[in-house]
N, C-alpha and C positions, 0 to 999 in steps of 0.2 A: 504493502501498501502507500510504503514511506518511497520506494524509486516512481511508483506512480503519479505521487503527488507534484513530485520534483520535476518531474515530466509533462506534469500539468503549468506548474509555473514556468518553464523556460519554454512553450507555446506561448502561453499567455504575454510572455514580453517578445516572441518573435512575430506573435502578430500587432502588438501595438508596435513596434519599432517599424514594419514594415506598411503600417496603417496608421499613423499620429491621426488622433483624435479618436479614435473607434470606440462606439459605446459596448459597457458591458454584455451587454443583452447581444449584440453582433458577436463578439466575439465567445461566450455561449453556446449559438448555437453554431458558429465556424470548428468548436471543437465537441459540439455533442455533449455537452456537460448542462446542468442548471446556471443558469445566471445566479441564482446564493454561494453557490458553490465558487463561481468568478467574482463577484465581491468579496467574498471573504478571505480570498488569496488575495485582492486588491488594496484592498482595506487593510490585511495581516502582514502578511510576511512577505509582500510587495512591495508595501508602503514606501519606503526609502528609494527604491525605483523609479517610482510612479507617478503622474501629477494629476487629478482632473480637473479638468477647464469647465467654464461658467453652462457651459452646453451638455454636460455629462461627460464628455470624450475623455480619452486614456490616451498621454504621451507619457515616453521615459523622461525621466527628468532632464535629462539630457538633452532633447529635441524638445522641451518646453517652447515655446517663443517667447512668454515674457522672461523668461528664468533667463534665456541666451540674451535676450534685450539688455537686462541689469548685468550679466557676465561680460558683454563685451564694451559697457561702457566702464564697469570698472580697470578691463583689460586695456580702454582706449585713452585713458588719463593716467597710467599707470597708478591707481590706487590701491591698495589692498583689502582684502574683504574682513 
């Protein structure tokens, strides 16, 4: 079961990476699992890797346009975090 859960986490990350802004319902549909199972991982173990936008879509934190906008500002202005 643990192996299957880790595989599900990897599959969720892969879907979000390939389709930023994807909603949990579509992730669940693509993987053939219940949306509650996907949400449990998104709000739990994957919380440090993903972020939800105002339209309830998910992106990887490294791909989030808002995060990147601020990161670029800091880098361009030689500021530290």
